[in-house]
C-alpha positions as CSV (number, residue, x, y, z in Angstrom):
1,M,-13.2,-16.4,9.9
2,E,-11.0,-14.7,12.2
3,Y,-8.4,-16.2,9.9
4,L,-9.6,-14.6,6.5
5,G,-10.0,-11.2,7.9
6,L,-6.1,-11.7,9.2
7,L,-5.1,-12.1,5.7
8,L,-7.5,-9.6,4.1
9,E,-5.4,-6.9,6.6
10,F,-2.1,-8.4,5.3
11,I,-3.3,-8.0,1.5
12,F,-4.4,-4.5,2.2
13,L,-1.1,-3.7,3.6
14,S,0.6,-5.0,0.9
15,I,-1.4,-3.1,-1.6
16,G,-0.4,-0.3,0.6
17,V,3.5,-0.9,0.3
18,Y,2.9,-1.1,-3.6
19,I,1.1,2.1,-4.1
20,Y,3.9,3.9,-1.6
21,L,6.3,2.3,-3.7
22,F,4.7,3.3,-6.8
23,A,4.4,6.9,-5.6
24,I,8.1,7.6,-4.7
25,G,9.3,5.4,-7.7
26,R,10.8,2.9,-7.3
27,M,8.4,0.5,-8.8
28,K,9.7,0.6,-12.7
29,T,8.5,-1.5,-16.1
30,N,10.3,-2.3,-19.1
31,D,7.9,-0.4,-21.4
32,P,9.0,3.0,-22.4
33,G,5.2,4.2,-22.8
34,A,4.2,2.9,-19.9
35,R,7.4,4.2,-17.2
36,Q,6.6,7.7,-19.0
37,R,2.6,7.9,-18.2
38,A,3.8,6.6,-14.6
39,E,6.1,9.0,-14.3
40,A,3.7,11.7,-15.9
41,F,0.9,10.6,-13.1
42,R,3.7,10.5,-9.9
43,Q,4.9,14.1,-11.0
44,R,0.5,15.1,-10.8
45,N,-0.4,12.7,-8.2
46,G,2.6,11.8,-6.0
47,W,2.3,14.0,-2.8
48,W,-1.4,12.6,-2.0
49,L,-0.7,9.2,-3.3
50,R,2.4,9.2,-0.9
51,L,0.2,10.2,2.0
52,A,-2.8,8.2,1.6
53,A,-0.4,5.2,0.9
54,L,1.2,5.9,4.3
55,A,-2.3,6.4,6.0
56,L,-3.3,2.9,4.5
57,V,-0.4,1.3,5.8
58,A,-0.7,2.9,9.3
59,I,-4.0,1.9,9.6
60,T,-3.8,-1.3,8.6
61,L,-0.8,-2.0,10.6
62,V,-2.7,-1.0,13.7
63,N,-5.7,-3.0,12.8
64,I,-3.4,-6.6,12.1
65,V,-1.7,-5.6,16.0
66,L,-5.1,-5.2,17.2
67,H,-6.5,-8.5,15.6
68,I,-3.4,-10.6,16.4
69,M,-4.1,-9.1,20.3
70,Q,-7.4,-10.3,19.9
71,M,-6.8,-13.8,18.3
72,M,-4.4,-14.4,21.4
73,A,-6.4,-13.5,24.3
């Protein structure tokens, strides 16, 4: 059960990294319509999306470190 929790924490970490990369514009699509919609969304919501992604990544990293420390003890 401990490993399942750790796996979920890594999934949340990857979600946070993906949201951050989307917020800064590193995630590109081949569809021009989707690219326009994504860019418009980033222009409207980019600042709080970056903050939310960084907070999610930071909290998840702390949880992963604490979880690994607890498993080693």
